[in-house]
C-alpha positions as CSV (number, residue, x, y, z in Angstrom):
1,M,-29.7,-63.6,-65.6
2,R,-32.5,-65.8,-67.0
3,I,-34.0,-68.1,-64.4
4,G,-36.6,-70.8,-65.1
5,V,-39.3,-71.6,-62.5
6,I,-41.1,-74.9,-62.2
7,R,-43.6,-75.7,-59.4
8,I,-44.7,-79.3,-59.0
9,S,-46.0,-80.4,-55.7
10,Q,-47.7,-83.4,-54.2
11,E,-47.1,-85.0,-50.8
12,T,-47.7,-88.8,-50.9
13,D,-49.1,-91.1,-48.3
14,T,-48.3,-94.5,-49.5
15,F,-50.8,-96.0,-47.0
16,N,-53.7,-94.3,-48.9
17,P,-54.5,-96.9,-51.6
18,S,-56.3,-94.4,-53.9
19,F,-54.2,-92.8,-56.6
20,T,-53.7,-89.1,-57.1
21,T,-54.8,-88.2,-60.6
22,K,-54.5,-85.3,-63.0
23,D,-58.0,-84.2,-61.8
24,H,-56.5,-83.7,-58.3
25,F,-53.8,-81.4,-59.8
26,A,-56.4,-79.6,-61.9
27,S,-58.4,-78.9,-58.6
28,F,-55.6,-76.5,-57.6
29,G,-54.9,-75.3,-61.1
30,I,-52.4,-76.4,-63.7
31,E,-50.6,-73.4,-65.3
32,R,-48.0,-72.7,-68.0
33,G,-46.0,-69.7,-69.0
34,Q,-46.9,-66.3,-67.6
35,A,-50.0,-67.8,-65.8
36,V,-47.5,-69.5,-63.5
37,V,-46.6,-66.2,-61.9
38,D,-49.9,-64.3,-62.6
39,R,-51.8,-66.9,-60.5
40,A,-49.0,-67.6,-58.0
41,G,-51.0,-66.9,-54.9
42,A,-49.2,-66.1,-51.6
43,G,-46.9,-69.1,-51.6
44,I,-43.4,-70.2,-52.7
45,I,-43.6,-68.7,-56.2
46,Q,-44.4,-65.3,-54.7
47,G,-41.4,-65.6,-52.4
48,Y,-39.2,-66.3,-55.4
49,L,-40.7,-63.2,-57.2
50,E,-40.0,-61.0,-54.2
51,A,-36.3,-62.2,-54.2
52,A,-36.0,-61.5,-57.9
53,A,-37.3,-58.0,-57.4
54,E,-34.9,-57.4,-54.5
55,R,-32.0,-58.8,-56.6
56,G,-32.7,-56.9,-59.8
57,G,-31.5,-57.9,-63.2
58,V,-33.4,-61.1,-63.1
59,E,-35.5,-62.3,-66.0
60,T,-38.0,-64.8,-64.7
61,V,-39.0,-67.5,-67.2
62,P,-42.1,-69.2,-65.7
63,I,-42.5,-72.7,-67.2
64,F,-45.0,-74.9,-65.5
65,K,-47.0,-75.3,-62.3
66,A,-49.0,-78.3,-61.0
67,R,-50.0,-78.7,-57.4
68,A,-52.2,-81.2,-55.8
69,V,-53.3,-81.7,-52.2
70,A,-51.6,-84.6,-50.4
71,G,-52.9,-88.1,-51.3
72,G,-52.0,-91.5,-52.4
73,R,-49.3,-92.3,-55.0
74,V,-49.6,-90.4,-58.3
75,D,-50.9,-92.7,-61.1
76,S,-48.5,-93.6,-63.9
77,A,-50.3,-91.5,-66.5
78,T,-50.2,-88.4,-64.4
79,F,-46.5,-89.0,-63.5
80,E,-45.7,-89.2,-67.2
81,Y,-47.8,-86.1,-67.9
82,L,-45.9,-84.0,-65.3
83,G,-42.6,-85.1,-66.7
84,D,-43.6,-84.4,-70.3
85,E,-44.9,-81.0,-69.4
86,L,-41.7,-80.2,-67.6
87,E,-39.6,-81.3,-70.6
88,K,-41.7,-79.4,-73.1
89,G,-41.6,-76.2,-71.1
90,L,-37.9,-76.4,-70.6
91,R,-37.2,-77.1,-74.3
92,S,-39.2,-74.1,-75.3
93,A,-37.8,-71.8,-72.6
94,G,-34.5,-71.0,-74.4
95,A,-31.1,-70.8,-72.7
96,L,-31.3,-70.5,-69.0
97,D,-28.7,-69.3,-66.5
98,G,-30.4,-71.1,-63.6
99,L,-33.4,-73.2,-62.7
100,A,-35.6,-73.1,-59.6
101,L,-37.4,-76.4,-58.9
102,L,-40.1,-75.5,-56.4
103,F,-41.2,-79.0,-55.5
104,H,-42.5,-80.8,-52.4
105,G,-39.9,-83.6,-52.0
106,A,-42.2,-86.4,-50.7
107,C,-44.0,-87.3,-53.9
108,S,-44.2,-90.9,-55.1
109,A,-45.9,-92.5,-58.1
110,D,-47.1,-95.9,-59.1
111,G,-43.8,-97.9,-59.2
112,V,-41.7,-94.7,-58.7
113,D,-40.6,-93.9,-55.1
114,D,-38.8,-90.7,-55.9
115,V,-40.8,-88.5,-58.2
116,D,-39.0,-85.3,-57.2
117,G,-35.6,-86.8,-58.0
118,Q,-36.8,-88.3,-61.3
119,L,-38.2,-85.0,-62.4
120,G,-35.0,-83.2,-61.4
121,A,-33.0,-85.7,-63.5
122,R,-35.2,-85.0,-66.5
123,A,-34.7,-81.3,-66.0
124,R,-30.9,-81.8,-65.6
125,A,-30.8,-83.8,-68.9
126,I,-32.2,-80.8,-70.8
127,V,-30.4,-77.9,-69.2
128,G,-27.1,-79.7,-69.0
129,P,-24.5,-80.1,-66.3
130,D,-23.4,-76.5,-65.9
131,V,-26.7,-74.7,-65.3
132,P,-27.3,-74.3,-61.5
133,M,-30.4,-75.9,-60.2
134,V,-31.8,-75.4,-56.7
135,Y,-34.6,-77.3,-55.1
136,G,-37.1,-75.3,-52.9
137,L,-38.8,-78.0,-50.8
138,D,-41.2,-78.7,-48.0
139,H,-39.2,-79.9,-44.9
140,H,-41.3,-83.0,-44.9
141,A,-39.5,-84.1,-48.0
142,N,-37.7,-87.4,-48.3
143,I,-34.2,-86.6,-49.5
144,T,-32.6,-89.1,-51.9
145,Q,-29.2,-89.4,-53.4
146,L,-30.7,-88.6,-56.8
147,M,-32.0,-85.3,-55.6
148,I,-28.6,-84.4,-54.1
149,D,-26.8,-85.5,-57.3
150,Q,-29.1,-83.4,-59.7
151,S,-29.0,-80.1,-57.7
152,N,-26.5,-77.6,-56.6
153,A,-28.4,-76.9,-53.4
154,L,-31.6,-77.7,-51.5
155,V,-33.6,-75.3,-49.3
156,A,-36.5,-76.3,-47.1
157,H,-39.2,-74.7,-45.0
158,R,-37.8,-73.4,-41.7
159,T,-41.0,-73.7,-39.7
160,Q,-44.1,-75.8,-39.0
161,P,-46.7,-74.4,-39.7
162,H,-45.0,-73.9,-43.1
163,N,-44.0,-70.6,-44.6
164,P,-43.6,-71.4,-48.3
165,H,-43.1,-67.7,-49.1
166,D,-39.9,-67.7,-46.9
167,T,-38.6,-70.9,-48.7
168,G,-39.1,-69.3,-52.1
169,L,-37.3,-66.2,-51.0
170,L,-34.3,-68.1,-49.6
171,A,-34.0,-70.6,-52.4
172,A,-34.1,-67.9,-55.0
173,H,-31.5,-65.7,-53.3
174,L,-29.2,-68.7,-53.0
175,L,-29.7,-69.6,-56.7
176,F,-29.0,-66.0,-57.8
177,Q,-25.7,-66.1,-55.8
178,I,-24.7,-69.3,-57.4
179,V,-25.5,-68.1,-60.9
180,A,-23.6,-64.9,-60.3
181,G,-20.5,-66.8,-59.1
182,E,-20.7,-65.2,-55.7
183,V,-20.6,-68.5,-53.9
184,D,-19.4,-72.0,-54.6
185,P,-21.9,-74.4,-52.9
186,V,-21.0,-77.8,-51.6
187,V,-23.5,-80.1,-50.0
188,A,-23.1,-82.6,-47.2
189,W,-26.0,-84.6,-45.9
190,R,-27.0,-87.5,-43.6
191,K,-29.9,-89.9,-43.7
192,I,-31.2,-90.6,-40.2
193,P,-33.0,-93.9,-39.7
194,L,-35.8,-92.3,-37.9
195,I,-39.6,-91.7,-38.4
196,S,-42.3,-90.3,-36.2
197,H,-45.9,-89.3,-36.2
198,Q,-46.7,-85.6,-36.6
199,E,-47.9,-84.8,-33.1
200,Q,-44.5,-83.4,-32.2
201,Y,-43.8,-81.7,-35.5
202,L,-44.5,-78.1,-34.6
203,T,-41.3,-76.0,-34.6
204,S,-42.7,-73.7,-31.9
205,R,-41.9,-76.2,-29.2
206,H,-39.5,-78.8,-28.1
207,P,-38.3,-81.2,-29.5
208,M,-38.7,-80.0,-33.1
209,K,-37.9,-76.4,-32.0
210,T,-34.6,-77.5,-30.5
211,W,-33.5,-79.2,-33.7
212,F,-34.5,-76.4,-36.0
213,D,-33.2,-73.7,-33.7
214,R,-29.8,-75.3,-33.7
215,A,-29.7,-75.1,-37.5
216,R,-30.5,-71.4,-37.4
217,E,-27.9,-70.8,-34.7
218,I,-25.2,-72.4,-36.8
219,E,-26.2,-70.4,-39.8
220,N,-26.0,-67.2,-37.9
221,Q,-22.6,-68.0,-36.3
222,N,-20.7,-68.9,-39.5
223,P,-20.9,-66.9,-42.8
224,S,-19.5,-69.9,-44.7
225,V,-22.8,-71.8,-44.0
226,L,-25.2,-70.9,-46.8
227,R,-28.2,-72.9,-45.7
228,I,-29.1,-75.8,-43.4
229,S,-32.3,-77.7,-43.9
230,N,-33.6,-80.3,-41.5
231,F,-36.1,-82.8,-43.0
232,P,-38.4,-84.7,-40.6
233,M,-39.9,-86.8,-43.4
234,Q,-43.6,-87.1,-44.1
235,P,-44.4,-89.8,-41.6
236,W,-46.5,-92.0,-43.9
237,L,-44.1,-92.6,-46.8
238,D,-43.0,-96.2,-47.2
239,V,-40.2,-95.9,-49.8
240,D,-36.9,-97.5,-50.4
241,E,-34.8,-94.4,-49.2
242,G,-37.2,-93.3,-46.5
243,G,-36.2,-91.6,-43.3
244,W,-35.3,-88.2,-41.8
245,S,-32.4,-86.2,-43.3
246,T,-30.3,-83.1,-42.6
247,V,-28.7,-81.2,-45.5
248,V,-26.0,-78.6,-45.1
249,V,-24.8,-76.2,-47.9
250,T,-21.6,-74.3,-47.3
251,D,-19.5,-72.0,-49.5
252,G,-16.8,-74.4,-50.6
253,D,-16.1,-76.0,-47.2
254,M,-17.1,-79.6,-47.4
255,A,-15.4,-80.6,-44.2
256,L,-17.5,-78.0,-42.3
257,A,-20.6,-79.1,-44.0
258,D,-20.0,-82.7,-43.1
259,E,-19.2,-81.8,-39.5
260,I,-22.5,-79.9,-39.1
261,A,-24.5,-82.7,-40.8
262,V,-23.2,-85.2,-38.3
263,E,-23.9,-82.8,-35.3
264,L,-27.5,-82.3,-36.4
265,G,-27.9,-86.0,-37.0
266,D,-26.7,-86.7,-33.5
267,L,-29.0,-84.0,-32.1
268,A,-32.1,-85.4,-33.8
269,W,-31.2,-89.0,-32.6
270,S,-30.7,-87.8,-29.0
271,M,-34.4,-86.7,-29.0
272,R,-35.8,-89.7,-30.8
273,E,-38.0,-90.9,-27.9
274,E,-39.4,-87.4,-27.4
275,F,-40.5,-87.2,-31.0
276,Q,-42.7,-90.2,-30.4
277,V,-44.7,-88.7,-27.5
278,Q,-48.4,-88.9,-28.3
279,V,-50.9,-86.5,-26.8
280,S,-54.0,-87.4,-28.9
281,I,-57.0,-88.9,-27.1
282,P,-59.7,-91.4,-28.1
283,P,-62.4,-90.0,-30.4
284,A,-65.2,-90.4,-27.9
285,E,-63.3,-88.5,-25.3
286,A,-62.3,-85.8,-27.8
287,V,-66.0,-85.1,-28.7
288,R,-67.1,-85.1,-25.1
289,R,-64.3,-82.6,-24.2
290,A,-65.2,-80.3,-27.0
291,E,-68.9,-80.4,-26.1
292,A,-68.1,-79.6,-22.5
293,A,-65.8,-76.7,-23.3
294,D,-66.9,-73.3,-22.0
295,S,-66.4,-71.5,-25.3
296,G,-65.8,-72.3,-29.0
297,V,-64.6,-72.7,-31.6
298,V,-62.9,-75.9,-30.4
299,V,-60.8,-77.5,-33.1
300,I,-60.8,-81.3,-33.2
301,S,-57.8,-82.7,-35.2
302,D,-58.8,-85.9,-37.1
303,T,-55.2,-87.2,-36.9
304,G,-55.8,-90.4,-38.8
305,D,-57.6,-88.8,-41.7
306,S,-55.4,-85.8,-42.4
307,V,-56.1,-84.6,-45.9
308,L,-53.0,-82.4,-45.6
309,G,-50.9,-85.5,-44.8
310,G,-52.3,-87.7,-47.6
311,A,-55.4,-89.4,-46.2
312,G,-58.6,-89.5,-48.2
313,G,-60.7,-87.3,-46.0
314,D,-63.4,-90.1,-45.9
315,S,-63.3,-91.1,-42.3
316,T,-66.7,-91.1,-40.6
317,V,-65.3,-91.8,-37.1
318,L,-65.9,-88.3,-35.6
319,I,-69.3,-87.5,-37.2
320,R,-70.5,-90.9,-36.1
321,E,-69.3,-90.2,-32.6
322,M,-71.1,-86.8,-32.5
323,L,-74.4,-88.3,-33.7
324,E,-74.2,-91.2,-31.3
325,Q,-73.4,-89.0,-28.3
326,G,-76.3,-86.7,-29.4
327,I,-74.2,-83.5,-28.9
328,A,-75.8,-80.1,-29.4
329,G,-72.7,-78.6,-30.9
330,P,-73.2,-77.2,-33.4
331,A,-70.2,-78.7,-35.2
332,L,-68.5,-78.2,-38.6
333,V,-67.4,-81.5,-40.1
334,P,-65.7,-81.9,-43.5
335,L,-66.0,-85.1,-45.5
336,V,-64.7,-86.3,-48.9
337,H,-67.0,-88.4,-51.0
338,P,-66.0,-88.7,-54.7
339,A,-69.5,-89.7,-55.8
340,I,-71.4,-87.0,-54.0
341,G,-72.6,-85.5,-57.3
342,D,-74.2,-88.7,-58.4
343,A,-75.5,-89.5,-54.9
344,L,-77.6,-86.3,-54.8
345,V,-78.4,-85.9,-58.5
346,G,-81.8,-84.3,-58.8
347,S,-81.8,-82.9,-55.3
348,Q,-82.5,-79.2,-54.7
349,E,-81.3,-76.9,-52.0
350,G,-83.8,-76.9,-49.2
351,D,-84.7,-80.6,-49.6
352,T,-84.4,-83.0,-46.8
353,V,-82.2,-85.8,-48.1
354,T,-80.6,-89.0,-46.9
355,V,-77.3,-89.9,-48.4
356,E,-74.7,-92.6,-47.6
357,V,-71.2,-91.1,-47.6
358,G,-67.6,-91.8,-46.5
359,G,-65.5,-94.9,-46.4
360,S,-64.9,-95.0,-50.1
361,I,-61.2,-94.0,-50.4
362,A,-58.9,-95.4,-47.7
363,G,-60.7,-98.7,-47.5
364,I,-60.8,-98.9,-43.7
365,H,-63.7,-96.6,-42.7
366,E,-67.4,-97.5,-42.6
367,P,-69.8,-95.3,-44.6
368,I,-72.6,-93.5,-42.7
369,A,-76.1,-92.6,-43.7
370,L,-76.8,-88.9,-43.0
371,T,-80.2,-87.3,-43.1
372,G,-80.6,-83.5,-43.1
373,K,-81.5,-80.3,-44.9
374,L,-79.5,-79.6,-48.0
375,L,-78.2,-76.0,-47.8
376,H,-75.9,-76.1,-50.8
377,F,-75.3,-78.4,-53.7
378,G,-73.4,-78.1,-57.0
379,P,-70.0,-77.6,-58.6
380,T,-68.0,-75.4,-56.3
381,V,-64.8,-73.4,-56.5
382,L,-63.5,-72.1,-53.1
383,D,-62.3,-68.6,-53.4
384,L,-59.8,-68.7,-50.6
385,K,-58.0,-65.5,-51.8
386,E,-54.6,-65.2,-50.2
387,G,-55.2,-67.3,-47.1
388,Y,-54.0,-70.6,-48.4
389,G,-51.6,-69.8,-51.3
390,S,-54.2,-70.9,-53.9
391,P,-56.8,-68.3,-54.8
392,G,-59.3,-70.8,-56.3
393,V,-59.6,-74.4,-55.3
394,D,-62.1,-76.5,-57.3
395,V,-63.6,-79.2,-55.0
396,G,-65.9,-80.6,-57.7
397,Y,-69.4,-81.1,-56.4
398,A,-70.0,-79.9,-52.9
399,A,-73.0,-80.5,-50.6
400,V,-73.7,-78.8,-47.3
401,L,-75.9,-80.9,-45.1
402,E,-77.5,-79.6,-41.9
403,V,-77.8,-82.6,-39.6
404,A,-78.7,-83.0,-35.9
405,C,-75.2,-82.0,-34.6
406,G,-74.4,-79.3,-37.0
407,I,-73.0,-79.1,-40.5
408,V,-71.4,-81.7,-42.7
409,A,-69.6,-80.2,-45.7
410,I,-69.1,-83.0,-48.3
411,T,-66.8,-82.5,-51.3
412,Q,-65.9,-84.5,-54.4
413,F,-62.2,-83.6,-54.1
414,P,-60.2,-83.2,-50.9
415,G,-59.7,-79.5,-51.3
416,V,-58.4,-78.1,-48.0
417,G,-59.8,-80.6,-45.6
418,G,-61.8,-78.1,-43.6
419,V,-58.6,-76.5,-42.2
420,V,-59.4,-73.0,-43.6
421,P,-62.4,-71.1,-42.1
422,A,-62.7,-69.4,-45.5
423,M,-63.9,-72.7,-46.9
424,Y,-67.1,-72.4,-44.8
425,E,-67.5,-68.8,-45.7
426,C,-67.4,-69.7,-49.4
427,L,-70.3,-72.1,-48.6
428,G,-72.3,-69.4,-46.9
429,L,-71.5,-70.2,-43.3
430,D,-69.9,-68.3,-40.5
431,P,-67.5,-70.7,-38.7
432,R,-67.4,-68.4,-35.7
433,Q,-71.0,-69.4,-34.9
434,Y,-70.1,-73.0,-34.3
435,K,-69.0,-74.7,-31.1
436,M,-66.5,-77.1,-32.7
437,A,-64.8,-77.7,-36.0
438,V,-63.2,-80.9,-37.2
439,V,-60.0,-80.3,-39.3
440,K,-58.5,-83.0,-41.5
441,T,-54.9,-82.3,-40.4
442,A,-52.5,-83.5,-37.8
443,S,-50.7,-80.2,-37.2
444,N,-51.9,-77.3,-39.4
445,F,-54.1,-75.4,-37.0
446,Q,-52.9,-71.9,-37.8
447,H,-55.7,-71.0,-40.1
448,F,-58.3,-71.5,-37.3
449,A,-56.1,-69.9,-34.7
450,P,-57.7,-66.4,-34.8
451,I,-61.1,-67.8,-34.0
452,S,-60.4,-71.0,-32.0
453,S,-60.4,-71.5,-28.3
454,E,-58.4,-74.7,-28.1
455,V,-57.2,-77.7,-30.1
456,I,-57.9,-81.3,-29.3
457,R,-56.2,-84.1,-31.1
458,A,-58.4,-87.1,-31.7
459,D,-56.5,-90.4,-32.0
460,T,-58.4,-91.7,-35.0
461,P,-57.4,-94.6,-37.2
462,G,-56.4,-94.1,-40.9
463,P,-53.6,-93.6,-43.4
464,T,-52.2,-90.7,-41.2
465,Q,-52.7,-92.2,-37.8
466,S,-50.3,-91.5,-35.0
467,D,-49.8,-95.2,-34.3
468,I,-47.3,-95.5,-37.1
469,A,-45.8,-98.8,-35.8
470,S,-49.0,-100.7,-36.7
471,L,-49.0,-99.6,-40.3
472,P,-47.9,-102.2,-42.9
473,W,-44.4,-101.0,-43.7
474,Q,-42.6,-102.9,-46.5
475,R,-40.1,-100.7,-48.3
476,I,-38.5,-98.4,-45.8
477,P,-34.9,-99.4,-45.0
478,R,-34.6,-101.4,-41.8
479,P,-33.7,-101.0,-39.1
480,V,-35.4,-97.7,-38.5
481,F,-36.6,-96.2,-35.2
482,P,-39.1,-96.7,-33.6
483,L,-40.1,-99.8,-35.7
484,D,-36.8,-101.4,-34.5
485,D,-34.7,-101.2,-31.4
486,M,-31.6,-99.2,-32.2
487,D,-28.9,-97.7,-30.0
488,S,-27.1,-95.7,-32.7
489,W,-28.1,-94.0,-36.0
490,R,-24.6,-94.1,-37.5
């Protein structure tokens, strides 16, 4: 069987006013043809390839890959570029027996709420109605009717922290079964009028664990159930079909699929208040607690400026708090400043410099003037090897500044938001030698777990803040919990 593979991924935060551009995709690498698999990294494509090897008799036709870190809506030119590359690649791929669309599922563009559905429709128009197509998605996807209509099945991550390799493996095996005629998939789904911040998104504990565990239990009990995917949507996506979903794929049994979808909708709704529980603390308290800890590395989650959730990475709240408190630290603090190359032009490593940074992306943060010793400056590619699913991440210009409380790592592009210790190793630093590390994520702490002593969530403002009720929602269908009082989801 000849199976086409397309990987397009970006998670949109519509409350971030800055557009995601082609440069942001290029930061993580845009590939065509054989390079798609040759530079797959350790993520979802590698999972697909492992499944193909296990299956045997699969000719993989790699077509196109473009991945960007989460951010604001994709600009119109980049959206058209992605669609054109998808179409060109498919038209030159020859006859296919199946197509794996390894997308994110929560991507929006300027004037286009449902990028993933639109790209799926463009693919379907080329391959025709009879070629099986399976989406492999992040479980923070926003499922739409268009996505359901274009595909034969959808498969999502089963855990948070994510395991994209697992998703690629499962999606591929299901696609191969469909192509071979071994199963006859039918899909039932329900949209649940529910949103939540990400503080309760980890699947290792209740309530999210309870919802996801029930899906696995049903799959294991009934061989007719091919795959169940729960979708607690990216919390900061204000779109016209927004909200949580559950998707059930069975082997020809629509009544069973529908029954399960309703059950899982009921279960999520029954825990709706528990999903809203907030444990983050004020920034000043978070810094004091980290400074007072007996041992490091203490991870401080900058919840409102989560680069991995779509914020700009330009918040100065925590570095300002550290300097004002006069902490000894030392601390590691990442910061995104698109003009850092221009701001330090002519500077040399070893110079003492003053630079005003931050506050230039989200439009809500104040810039800060930092003075310190310049330890590193110049165009930088982070060689993260296999630790992040992207061997090389181009962050544009990067500057490492030693200030009174520690290190501020300033990058032109968001990169990985300081969530991977290898980022600092690439910049010549040993993160284990620091008392605390700010990470621009609301829930992805697994990379620091081997060296961290505790995690503190700081309740910072921004496009990914936990106080979702105060965000300027306009497009999401109403009523929706917790923005509105609701007794039933049906």
